[in-house]
C-alpha positions in Angstrom: -17.0 -2.0 31.7 -17.9 -3.0 28.5 -17.7 -0.3 26.7 -14.2 0.4 28.0 -13.5 -2.9 26.7 -14.4 -2.5 23.3 -12.0 0.8 23.3 -8.9 -0.4 24.9 -9.0 -4.4 23.8 -8.3 -5.3 20.2 -11.0 -7.2 18.9 -10.2 -9.3 15.5 -13.8 -7.9 13.9 -13.3 -4.5 14.2 -10.2 -3.3 13.5 -9.3 0.1 13.6 -9.1 1.4 9.8 -9.6 4.6 8.5 -13.3 3.9 7.4 -14.1 2.9 10.7 -15.8 5.7 13.2 -14.1 5.1 15.7 -10.4 5.8 13.9 -12.1 9.5 13.6 -13.0 9.6 17.9 -9.3 8.5 18.1 -7.8 10.8 15.6 -10.0 13.5 17.5 -8.6 12.6 20.9 -5.7 12.3 19.4 -5.2 15.8 18.5 -6.3 17.3 21.4 -3.7 16.2 23.4 -1.3 16.9 20.6 -1.9 20.5 20.9 -0.4 20.4 24.1 2.5 18.7 23.7 3.4 19.5 19.7 5.4 22.7 20.3 7.9 20.2 22.0 9.6 18.3 20.5 11.0 15.0 22.7 7.4 14.9 24.1 5.8 15.0 20.7 7.8 12.4 19.6 7.3 10.1 22.6 3.3 11.4 22.3 3.3 10.0 18.9 5.0 6.4 19.9 2.5 6.1 22.2 -0.7 6.7 20.4 0.7 5.0 17.0 1.4 2.0 19.2 -1.8 1.8 20.7 -3.6 1.9 16.9 -1.6 -0.8 15.7 -2.5 -2.7 18.3 -6.1 -2.1 17.8 -5.3 -3.1 14.0 -3.5 -6.3 14.8 -3.5 -6.8 18.4 -0.5 -9.1 19.9 1.4 -8.8 16.4 2.1 -6.0 18.1 5.2 -8.0 19.9 6.9 -8.0 16.0 6.3 -4.5 15.5 8.0 -3.4 19.1 11.3 -6.4 18.1 12.1 -4.9 14.6 12.0 -1.3 16.4 14.2 -2.5 19.0 16.6 -4.7 17.1 17.0 -2.0 14.2 17.6 0.9 16.4 20.3 -1.0 18.2 22.0 -2.3 14.9 22.0 1.3 13.7 24.2 2.0 16.2 26.0 -0.7 16.0 27.4 0.5 12.3 27.8 4.3 13.1 30.2 3.0 15.6 31.7 0.5 14.1 35.5 0.6 13.6 35.9 -1.5 10.4 33.7 -1.7 7.1 33.8 -4.9 7.3 31.7 -4.8 10.5 29.4 -2.0 9.7 28.6 -4.5 6.4 28.0 -7.5 8.6 26.0 -5.4 11.2 23.8 -4.1 8.1 23.4 -7.5 7.0 22.1 -9.0 10.3 19.7 -6.4 9.8 18.5 -6.8 6.7 18.7 -11.0 7.4 16.3 -10.5 9.9 13.9 -8.3 9.1 13.9 -10.0 5.6 13.7 -13.7 7.9 10.9 -12.5 9.7 8.7 -10.7 7.1 9.5 -14.5 4.9 8.0 -16.7 7.9 5.2 -14.6 8.2 4.3 -13.9 4.8 6.0 -16.9 2.5 6.0 -20.5 4.9 2.8 -21.4 3.1 4.6 -21.3 0.2 7.8 -22.5 1.0 6.3 -25.3 2.9 3.7 -26.7 -0.1 6.5 -26.0 -2.3 8.9 -28.7 -0.7 6.4 -30.8 0.1 5.2 -31.0 -3.2 9.0 -30.9 -4.6 10.0 -34.3 -1.8 6.6 -35.7 -1.2 7.2 -34.5 2.4 4.6 -34.0 4.5 5.8 -30.9 6.5 3.4 -28.0 8.5 3.6 -25.0 9.4 4.0 -24.2 13.4 3.1 -20.5 14.5 6.0 -20.0 16.6 4.7 -16.4 17.8 1.5 -18.1 19.3 3.4 -21.0 20.5 5.9 -18.9 22.4 2.9 -16.5 23.5 0.4 -19.3 25.4 3.6 -20.5 27.3 4.0 -17.2 28.4 0.5 -16.0 28.6 -1.3 -19.1 29.5 -3.3 -18.2 26.3 -5.0 -20.9 24.2 -4.1 -19.4 20.2 -3.9 -21.9 17.1 -0.6 -22.4 16.7 -1.4 -24.4 13.6 -2.1 -21.7 11.5 0.0 -18.5 10.7 -2.0 -14.9 10.0 -0.1 -12.2 8.6 0.6 -8.9 11.1 -1.6 -6.1 9.3 2.2 -3.6 8.1 4.2 -6.3 7.8 5.8 -5.6 4.8 5.4 -2.1 4.8 7.1 -1.2 8.3 9.9 -4.0 7.8 11.1 -2.1 4.2 11.1 1.1 6.5 12.9 -0.1 9.0 15.7 -1.8 6.4 15.7 2.0 5.1 17.2 3.1 8.5 19.9 0.4 9.1 21.0 1.0 5.2 20.7 5.2 5.6 22.6 4.7 8.3 25.2 2.3 6.8 25.4 5.0 3.6 25.7 8.0 5.8 22.5 9.4 4.8 21.3 9.8 8.5 22.7 9.7 11.8 21.7 7.0 14.1 19.1 7.6 16.5 20.4 7.8 19.8 16.8 8.0 21.7 14.7 4.9 21.1 11.5 7.1 21.9 12.7 8.9 18.3 12.9 5.9 16.3 10.0 4.2 17.7 7.9 7.5 16.6 9.4 6.8 12.5 9.1 3.3 13.0 5.0 3.2 13.9 3.9 6.5 12.4 0.4 5.6 12.9 -1.1 7.1 9.6 1.3 5.4 7.0 2.1 2.5 9.3 0.1 -0.2 7.9 -0.8 0.7 4.3 2.0 3.0 3.0 3.2 5.1 1.6 6.2 3.8 2.6 9.1 6.4 4.3 12.4 6.4 3.8 14.4 7.1 6.8 16.5 10.6 5.1 13.1 11.7 4.6 10.9 11.6 7.7 13.9 11.5 10.4 14.9 15.0 10.0 11.0 16.3 10.5 11.1 14.8 13.9 13.1 17.6 15.3 12.1 20.3 13.2 9.4 22.6 14.7 5.2 22.2 13.8 3.8 24.0 10.9 0.8 24.5 9.1 -0.2 26.7 7.2 -4.2 27.8 6.3 -3.5 26.3 2.8 -2.0 23.1 4.1 -4.8 22.4 6.3 -7.2 23.2 3.6 -4.9 20.4 1.2 -4.9 17.8 4.3 -8.7 18.0 4.8 -9.2 17.8 1.1 -7.2 15.1 0.9 -9.0 13.2 3.5 -12.2 14.0 1.7 -11.0 12.5 -1.4 -9.8 9.5 -0.4 -12.8 8.7 1.9 -15.1 9.0 -1.3 -12.3 7.2 -3.2 -12.9 4.5 -0.7 -16.2 4.7 0.5 -18.3 5.4 -2.3 -16.2 4.2 -5.6 -14.0 1.1 -4.7 -16.3 -0.7 -1.7 -19.5 -0.1 -4.1 -18.5 -1.6 -7.1 -16.2 -4.3 -5.0 -19.3 -5.3 -3.5 -22.1 -4.9 -5.9 -20.5 -6.8 -8.9 -16.6 -7.4 -8.9 -16.0 -9.6 -6.2 -19.4 -11.7 -7.3 -17.6 -12.2 -10.5 -14.3 -12.8 -9.7 -15.2 -15.6 -7.2 -17.0 -17.6 -9.3 -16.3 -16.6 -12.8 -17.7 -19.5 -15.0 -21.3 -18.5 -13.5 -21.0 -15.3 -15.5 -20.4 -14.1 -19.8 -17.2 -13.1 -20.9 -18.8 -9.5 -21.3 -19.3 -9.4 -17.5 -15.8 -11.4 -16.4 -14.2 -8.0 -18.6 -16.3 -5.6 -17.2 -15.4 -7.1 -13.9 -11.6 -6.8 -14.5 -12.1 -3.0 -15.9 -14.1 -2.4 -12.9 -11.4 -4.1 -10.1 -8.7 -1.7 -12.0 -10.5 1.1 -10.9 -11.2 -0.1 -7.6 -7.8 -1.1 -6.3 -6.8 2.5 -8.1 -9.1 3.8 -5.1 -8.8 1.8 -2.8 -5.4 2.2 -2.4 -4.7 6.0 -3.2 -7.7 6.5 -1.5 -5.6 5.5 1.8 -2.7 7.1 1.3 -4.7 10.2 0.4 -5.8 9.9 3.5 -2.8 9.4 5.3 -1.1 11.5 3.8 -3.9 14.1 5.0 -4.1 12.7 8.7 0.1 13.3 8.7 -0.2 16.6 7.5 -2.5 17.3 10.1 0.2 16.7 12.7 3.0 18.4 11.0 4.8 15.7 9.4 4.8 15.5 5.0 5.0 12.1 3.5 5.8 11.5 -0.5 3.2 11.8 -2.9 2.1 7.8 -3.8 0.1 7.9 -6.7 -0.1 10.6 -9.4 -3.2 9.1 -12.1 -1.0 5.8 -13.1 -4.0 5.2 -15.9 -2.6 8.3 -17.6 1.0 6.4 -18.1 2.1 6.4 -21.5 4.5 3.5 -20.9 5.3 0.7 -18.4 7.7 3.0 -16.9 5.9 5.6 -16.6 3.2 3.5 -15.3 5.6 2.8 -12.2 6.9 6.6 -12.0 3.0 7.1 -11.5 1.8 4.0 -9.4 2.6 3.2 -5.6 5.9 5.4 -5.9 6.8 5.2 -2.7 7.4 1.2 -3.5 8.9 2.3 -7.1 11.7 4.0 -5.4 12.1 1.8 -2.4 13.4 -1.0 -4.9 14.9 1.2 -7.4 17.2 2.4 -3.8 17.7 -0.7 -2.4 17.3 -3.3 -4.9 17.9 -2.4 -8.7 21.0 0.0 -7.8 22.9 -2.3 -5.4 22.1 -4.8 -8.0 23.7 -2.7 -10.5 21.1 -0.7 -11.9 21.7 0.2 -15.7 25.6 0.5 -15.2 26.8 -3.0 -16.0 25.5 -3.4 -19.7 22.3 -4.0 -21.3 21.9 -7.7 -20.6 22.6 -6.7 -16.8 20.3 -4.0 -16.9 17.7 -6.3 -18.2 17.7 -9.0 -15.7 18.2 -6.2 -13.3 14.6 -5.2 -13.9 13.1 -8.4 -14.5 14.8 -9.7 -11.1 13.4 -6.5 -9.2 9.8 -7.0 -10.8 9.5 -10.1 -10.0 11.0 -9.7 -6.2 8.3 -7.0 -6.2 5.5 -9.1 -7.1 6.8 -11.6 -4.7 6.4 -8.6 -1.8 2.8 -8.7 -2.5 1.8 -12.4 -2.0 3.4 -15.8 -2.0 1.5 -17.4 -4.8 2.5 -18.5 -8.7 0.2 -15.5 -9.7 1.6 -12.9 -7.5 5.0 -13.5 -9.0 3.6 -13.9 -13.1 2.0 -10.5 -12.1 5.4 -8.7 -11.2 7.4 -11.1 -14.3 4.9 -9.4 -16.8 5.5 -6.0 -15.6 9.2 -6.3 -15.6 9.2 -8.2 -19.1 7.2 -4.9 -19.8 9.9 -2.6 -19.0 12.4 -4.7 -20.4 10.6 -4.0 -23.7 10.3 -0.8 -23.3 13.9 0.3 -22.4 14.5 -2.2 -26.3 11.4 -0.2 -27.8 13.3 3.0 -26.6 16.7 2.0 -28.0 15.2 1.0 -31.3 12.9 4.6 -31.5 14.2 7.1 -29.5 11.7 9.3 -28.4 11.1 12.3 -30.3 10.0 15.7 -28.7 6.7 16.1 -29.9 4.2 13.6 -29.9 0.8 13.8 -31.6 -2.5 13.2 -29.8 -3.2 10.2 -31.6 0.6 8.7 -30.4 -0.1 9.3 -27.1 -3.7 8.2 -26.8 -2.4 5.1 -28.7 0.0 4.6 -26.0 -1.8 5.4 -23.0 -4.7 2.6 -24.8 -2.3 -0.3 -25.0 -0.3 0.4 -21.3 -3.5 0.6 -19.7 -4.4 -2.3 -21.3 -1.5 -4.0 -20.0 -1.6 -2.9 -16.7 -5.5 -4.2 -17.1 -4.4 -7.8 -18.2 -1.7 -8.5 -15.4 -4.2 -7.2 -13.0 -6.2 -10.4 -13.8 -3.5 -12.2 -11.8 -3.3 -10.3 -9.3 -7.1 -10.1 -8.2 -8.0 -13.6 -9.1 -7.7 -16.2 -6.4 -5.9 -18.7 -8.0 -4.6 -19.3 -11.6 -7.6 -21.7 -12.4 -9.7 -18.8 -11.7 -7.4 -16.9 -13.9 -7.7 -19.0 -16.3 -11.8 -19.3 -16.0 -11.8 -15.6 -16.1 -9.6 -15.8 -19.9 -11.9 -18.6 -21.2 -15.0 -16.8 -20.4 -13.8 -13.7 -22.3 -12.5 -15.4 -25.4 -15.1 -18.4 -26.3 -18.1 -16.9 -23.6 -18.1 -13.8 -24.4 -22.2 -13.7 -24.9 -22.6 -10.7 -27.1 -26.6 -10.9 -27.5 -26.3 -10.6 -23.3 -24.7 -7.0 -23.3 -27.5 -5.1 -22.8 -29.3 -6.6 -20.8 -26.0 -7.0 -18.5 -25.7 -3.4 -18.8 -29.6 -2.6 -17.9 -28.6 -5.0 -14.6 -25.5 -3.3 -13.2 -26.2 0.1 -14.9 -25.5 1.7 -11.7 -21.9 0.0 -11.1 -21.1 0.7 -14.6 -22.1 4.2 -14.5 -19.9 4.5 -11.4 -16.8 2.5 -13.0 -17.1 5.0 -15.9 -17.5 7.9 -14.0 -14.5 7.3 -11.8 -12.3 6.8 -14.9 -13.4 9.8 -16.4 -12.5 11.9 -13.1 -9.3 9.8 -13.2 -8.2 11.0 -16.7 -9.4 14.8 -16.0 -6.6 17.3 -17.2 -4.3 18.0 -14.2 -5.2 21.9 -14.7 -9.1 20.7 -14.0 -7.9 19.0 -10.7 -6.1 21.6 -9.7 -8.9 24.0 -10.2 -11.6 22.3 -8.1 -8.6 21.5 -5.4 -7.3 24.6 -5.2 -11.0 26.3 -5.2 -11.6 24.1 -2.4 -9.0 25.1 -0.6 -9.4 28.5 -0.4 -13.3 28.6 0.6 -14.2 29.9 4.3 -13.7 27.6 7.2 -17.5 27.6 7.2 -18.0 26.4 3.8 -15.2 23.6 4.4 -17.4 22.3 7.4 -20.3 22.0 5.1 -18.6 20.1 2.8 -17.7 18.2 5.3 -21.1 17.1 6.5 -22.1 17.0 3.4 -19.9 14.0 2.4 -20.2 12.3 5.7 -24.1 12.2 5.1 -23.5 11.2 1.7 -21.3 8.0 2.6 -23.0 7.0 5.3 -25.8 6.3 2.9 -23.8 4.4 0.6 -21.7 2.9 2.9 -21.4 -1.5 3.0 -23.1 -3.1 5.3 -20.1 -4.7 6.4 -16.9 -2.4 6.7 -14.4 -3.1 3.9 -10.9 -3.7 4.2 -8.2 -2.1 3.0 -6.6 -4.0 -0.3 -3.3 -3.1 0.9 -4.1 -4.5 4.4 -3.1 -8.2 2.8 0.1 -6.9 1.7 
């Protein structure tokens, strides 16, 4: 009986994530029954909705109610937009969808930030109330805490995804779905549900009505992505995090400036391996189910300017912000000054999307400022057709360190922590301690260096070993899988480390 509870009842201390053994048992069961229904599209979509709903429940518990409400609401609004007789009504229904989605997101994500701001400005004593817990207690007789608001896992991702549907229906890029099960499958599709990549309605919905297809090459590619993602997350990101980065960021004043600086370099590769590792696994798992998700990362630290960086980092978010925020604001069609303002505003909102804190707004503002400066630079010094290796190296070096500097605001626990880190780096570097620090953390520093070197490998080299894995026989692939699993088991942390972007 207890075993069945562990399988079917949500446990906040053990959410279902890709790095847990339970997920892969779950996925094996999903694939087993999927092999029965995959040829019948209505049954396949309904089945995926069922297993995705279970996945989210095991990941987020009673917040499943919010996901179900968002799904039902936007499904109905999509039909209203389509059948509306006037353009005014279409706009009204679209506005209703956007206000509802962003309102729910703002309540869960920004209540503390807004209440604290109001209390500080007006010297009031307003308190946050978790109305979802309050209503659940009243209906189900539970005793959930109503004095704190917990951010539902994945809400930032599925909210943007759901908005893309109503906007796409309004723009007539997709026909509204008339089957709630199909729409539910689109919103809840479990591989990318809780941390992306954010899929747009016009990219994903047509796949719901296509026949299943998976070539031998695609199978090998999917397996490669899954293994690659697990290695990035468990071997690199988690090891760097638990053995060095978290310790320094938790108490920067206890470490020298050199250690603080190295922790920033460490976090730079940690967050990349963590987030891109998740999306690699998500894309691979989705491909095994016959669905193609968009590429979300493309060696971002190779970027030669900040615009190039955002063409490579979290691509699904940057394109979403471009399509549904930057362009509606006017994009670059309303003059240069307006273009700069739009860029800066979009990046501020992008920063706020990541978290309700001043440091996230500063992080977004820094990137917005970087984009503005790059626009001006390109106006004054148009790009040449051929760039020397030295110039490219210099541009990459400057961009890389600008991104690293901005990561300090993203990772630090508070602005005071940001100040402490910068103070240690600039005033207490302790050069004489460098040999001792390197000796003490030689394994961590070696892994950080190795990870960066792999990241900066030429595209041809990466394509070579990827295609080599894809071409080897199945028994050889199986041996690689066993070897990777064995290594990951040996190095895994005592406690499972959640993916960084789960908090967003």
